[in-house]
C-alpha positions in Angstrom: 0.0 0.0 -0.1 3.0 2.6 0.8 4.6 1.6 -2.2 1.6 2.1 -4.4 0.8 5.4 -2.8 4.3 6.7 -3.4 4.1 5.8 -7.0 0.9 7.5 -7.5 2.2 10.7 -6.0 5.1 10.4 -8.2 2.9 10.0 -11.1 0.9 12.9 -10.1 4.0 15.3 -9.8 5.2 14.4 -13.1 1.7 14.8 -14.6 1.5 18.4 -13.1 5.0 19.2 -14.5 3.8 18.3 -17.9 0.9 20.5 -17.7 3.0 23.4 -16.7 5.6 22.9 -19.4 3.4 22.3 -22.4 3.7 18.5 -22.2 7.5 18.4 -21.6 8.8 17.1 -18.5 11.7 19.1 -17.1 14.3 17.4 -15.1 15.6 18.8 -12.0 18.5 21.2 -12.6 20.4 19.4 -9.8 20.0 16.1 -11.4 21.4 17.2 -15.0 24.9 16.1 -15.9 27.0 19.2 -15.1 30.0 19.9 -17.6 33.4 18.9 -16.2 35.8 21.8 -15.6 38.2 21.8 -18.6 41.6 21.6 -17.1 43.5 20.8 -20.2 46.7 22.5 -20.3 50.2 22.6 -21.5 53.1 24.5 -20.1 56.7 24.5 -21.2 60.0 26.3 -20.4 61.3 29.4 -22.5 59.8 31.4 -25.3 60.3 28.7 -28.0 58.0 26.5 -25.7 55.0 28.5 -27.3 55.4 26.8 -30.8 55.9 23.3 -28.9 52.6 24.1 -26.9 50.8 24.7 -29.8 51.7 21.5 -31.4 50.8 19.7 -28.1 47.5 21.4 -28.1 46.5 19.9 -31.3 46.4 16.5 -29.5 45.0 17.8 -26.3 42.1 19.8 -27.9 41.0 16.7 -29.7 40.7 14.6 -26.4 44.2 13.0 -26.6 46.4 11.7 -24.1 48.9 14.0 -22.4 51.6 11.6 -22.9 51.3 11.8 -26.7 50.9 15.7 -26.5 54.2 16.4 -24.6 56.1 14.0 -27.1 54.6 15.8 -30.2 55.3 19.2 -28.5 59.0 18.9 -27.6 59.8 17.3 -31.0 59.1 21.0 -32.5 62.4 22.3 -31.0 64.1 19.1 -31.4 63.7 19.5 -35.0 64.5 23.1 -35.4 67.9 24.0 -36.7 67.7 27.4 -35.3 67.5 26.2 -31.9 71.0 25.8 -30.4 70.0 23.9 -27.3 67.7 21.2 -28.3 68.1 18.3 -31.0 69.3 19.1 -34.5 71.4 22.1 -34.7 72.2 21.8 -30.9 75.8 23.3 -29.9 78.0 20.5 -29.5 80.5 19.4 -26.8 84.1 20.4 -26.8 84.9 17.5 -29.1 82.5 18.9 -31.7 79.8 16.1 -31.0 76.2 16.8 -30.6 75.0 14.4 -27.8 71.4 14.5 -26.8 69.5 13.6 -23.4 65.9 13.3 -23.0 63.2 11.6 -20.7 59.5 11.1 -20.8 57.1 10.1 -18.0 53.3 9.3 -17.9 50.6 9.2 -15.4 51.1 5.7 -14.3 54.9 6.2 -13.1 56.2 4.7 -16.4 59.2 6.5 -17.6 62.1 6.4 -20.1 65.2 8.0 -20.8 68.1 8.5 -23.2 71.7 9.9 -22.2 74.4 11.0 -24.5 72.5 9.8 -27.7 74.2 10.8 -30.9 72.9 11.1 -34.6 69.2 10.8 -33.9 67.0 14.0 -34.2 64.1 13.0 -32.0 65.7 11.9 -28.7 62.3 12.2 -26.8 60.8 9.5 -28.9 63.6 7.1 -28.6 63.2 7.7 -24.7 59.3 6.8 -25.1 60.4 3.6 -26.8 62.8 2.8 -23.9 59.7 3.3 -21.8 57.4 1.1 -23.7 59.5 -1.5 -25.2 62.1 -2.4 -22.6 62.4 -3.4 -19.1 64.8 -0.5 -18.4 64.3 3.2 -17.8 67.6 4.5 -19.1 69.8 3.8 -22.2 73.0 5.5 -22.8 75.6 6.5 -25.5 76.1 3.9 -28.2 73.5 1.5 -26.7 70.8 4.0 -27.0 71.7 4.7 -30.6 71.8 0.9 -31.5 68.4 0.7 -29.9 67.1 3.7 -32.0 68.5 2.4 -35.0 67.0 -1.1 -34.5 63.6 0.6 -33.9 63.7 2.4 -37.2 65.2 5.7 -36.5 67.6 7.1 -39.2 70.9 8.2 -38.3 72.1 11.6 -39.5 74.7 14.4 -38.7 73.2 16.8 -36.0 76.0 19.4 -36.3 74.7 22.1 -38.5 77.2 24.6 -40.3 76.2 27.3 -38.0 76.9 25.3 -34.7 80.0 23.9 -36.1 81.3 27.6 -36.9 80.4 28.5 -33.2 82.4 25.6 -32.0 85.4 26.4 -34.1 85.3 29.8 -32.7 85.0 28.7 -29.3 88.2 26.3 -29.8 90.3 29.4 -29.9 89.9 30.0 -26.3 88.3 26.6 -25.1 86.8 28.4 -22.1 83.9 26.4 -20.5 81.8 29.0 -18.7 78.0 28.2 -18.4 76.1 31.2 -19.1 72.5 32.1 -18.4 69.8 33.8 -20.8 72.3 33.9 -23.6 72.3 36.7 -26.3 74.1 34.6 -28.9 74.2 37.1 -31.9 75.8 34.6 -34.0 72.6 32.8 -34.6 70.2 35.8 -34.8 67.6 34.9 -37.7 65.1 37.0 -39.3 62.6 34.4 -38.3 63.7 34.2 -34.8 60.9 34.4 -32.5 62.7 36.8 -30.3 64.5 39.3 -32.7 66.9 41.4 -30.9 66.3 39.9 -27.6 68.1 37.2 -25.7 68.6 33.8 -27.2 67.7 31.6 -24.4 70.3 28.5 -24.5 68.6 25.7 -22.7 66.4 22.7 -22.3 62.6 22.5 -23.0 60.8 20.9 -20.3 57.0 20.4 -20.8 54.2 19.0 -18.7 50.6 18.6 -19.6 47.2 17.7 -18.3 44.7 16.2 -20.6 40.8 16.1 -20.6 40.7 13.1 -18.1 42.8 14.9 -15.6 45.9 12.9 -16.4 49.4 14.2 -16.4 52.6 13.6 -18.3 55.7 15.4 -19.0 58.9 15.4 -21.4 62.2 17.1 -21.3 65.0 17.1 -24.0 68.2 19.0 -24.8 71.5 19.0 -26.3 73.0 20.0 -23.0 75.7 22.6 -22.1 77.6 23.8 -25.1 81.1 22.6 -25.2 80.9 20.2 -22.2 83.2 17.5 -21.8 82.2 14.7 -23.9 79.8 12.3 -22.0 78.5 14.9 -19.7 75.0 14.5 -18.7 72.8 17.0 -17.0 69.5 16.9 -15.2 67.1 16.7 -18.2 67.2 12.8 -18.6 67.2 12.1 -15.1 63.8 11.2 -13.7 63.3 13.3 -10.7 65.7 15.9 -11.4 64.9 17.3 -14.8 61.3 16.1 -14.7 58.8 14.3 -12.4 55.1 13.4 -12.6 53.0 12.3 -9.8 49.3 11.7 -11.2 47.9 12.3 -7.8 49.7 15.8 -7.1 51.2 17.3 -10.1 54.3 17.5 -12.3 57.4 19.7 -12.6 60.4 20.2 -14.8 63.5 22.3 -14.7 66.1 24.3 -16.8 69.5 25.8 -16.3 72.7 24.4 -14.8 71.8 20.6 -14.4 74.4 19.7 -11.9 72.7 22.0 -9.3 69.4 20.5 -10.1 70.5 17.0 -9.7 72.1 17.8 -6.2 68.6 18.7 -4.9 66.5 16.2 -7.0 64.7 19.2 -8.0 61.6 18.4 -10.0 61.0 15.6 -7.3 61.4 18.1 -4.6 58.7 20.7 -6.3 56.3 17.8 -6.5 56.5 16.6 -2.9 56.2 20.3 -1.7 53.0 20.6 -3.6 51.9 17.3 -2.0 52.3 19.1 1.3 50.2 22.1 0.1 52.3 24.4 -1.5 51.1 26.2 -4.8 53.1 25.3 -8.0 54.7 28.8 -7.6 55.6 28.4 -4.0 57.0 25.1 -4.5 59.3 26.2 -7.3 60.5 29.1 -5.2 61.3 26.7 -2.3 63.3 24.5 -4.5 65.3 27.4 -5.8 65.8 28.7 -2.3 67.3 25.0 -1.6 70.0 25.5 -4.2 70.9 28.9 -2.7 71.2 27.2 0.8 73.4 24.6 -0.5 75.8 27.0 -2.2 74.9 30.7 -2.1 78.3 32.0 -3.8 77.6 29.6 -6.8 73.9 30.3 -7.0 74.6 33.9 -7.7 76.6 33.0 -10.7 74.4 30.5 -12.6 70.7 30.1 -13.8 68.4 27.5 -12.7 64.4 27.6 -12.9 61.7 25.3 -12.1 58.2 25.2 -13.7 55.3 23.3 -12.1 51.6 22.3 -12.7 49.2 20.8 -10.1 46.1 18.6 -10.5 43.7 21.7 -10.1 45.4 22.9 -13.4 47.3 25.8 -11.6 50.9 26.5 -12.8 53.7 28.5 -11.5 57.6 29.0 -11.9 60.5 30.6 -10.2 64.2 31.0 -11.0 67.4 32.0 -9.5 67.9 34.8 -12.1 65.5 37.0 -14.0 65.3 36.1 -17.7 63.7 32.7 -17.4 60.4 32.6 -19.5 57.8 29.9 -19.7 54.9 29.3 -22.1 51.4 28.5 -21.2 48.3 27.1 -23.5 44.9 26.2 -22.5 41.4 26.9 -23.7 41.5 30.4 -22.3 45.0 31.7 -23.1 48.2 31.3 -25.0 51.0 33.4 -23.5 54.6 33.6 -22.5 55.5 34.9 -18.9 58.5 36.0 -17.2 59.2 34.0 -14.4 59.8 35.6 -10.8 63.2 35.1 -9.6 65.3 35.6 -6.5 68.0 37.7 -7.9 67.2 40.7 -10.1 
């Protein structure tokens, strides 16, 4: 009897609603499916990250996975011969050899890395194959090259005439002195995205969130110009140059990799976000950690961190002014100047 009465009342209410709406029953607003917040976003280091972000966004905007987006994005500077710090056209080591470092990490803690890889333009794609096709995380040197060739990558000379000319000029003094926010007039181009401005010689690190709320990141570089052959910086080291924790956020770094490695910088930033810091505050604290370790050295070099949390919030901080980062989502496409400790 009670069940029959409840059914009668429900039917009566629906019938009344139909009368009030001209025969159409309107669902309660609260019961309608509410659109999810669109947190799709991609962020990357330096001004040249803008073009990389645009390529990554082609995948994110179509509902693609963040992992695919970051790989596609960083392949843009890898293939750009005017970029002297990533991939093809990167400045060589002191022996005149272009060696590449890269790593990639997805939302499941899967990761892959290549170090001191020669003759292959897209180091990031080799790193992804290391992640997906081997039981290892890192392949280095000739082993990484042989793996790439076995998987269909083509061998080519990465040393462009412009980079070779710069190397031969450097040989006259052979002075190794890492510089920050470089203005390299030798490589000014009419189509340079920063005509007349500083040529930022460094890594591209990229992190992204896709439409499902999952995070991934990628990092790729040709490393410090005129380094000792075999030198590896932070960029291909999971936890240093890049770290992704899908429960918390993701971070990447740029600058003098030795200092980032010493504090396991990107992992530190993510752990600070886990403790409740905003992305910007976490990046600043990591930078301050470098200063605490060696204040004298910190004034002479550049290190910057860039981070994204699960809410889609992002932020950056650097030792010195001059570090920039690019942001692309469905509301904005901008390049920002990072805040810094020293001005």
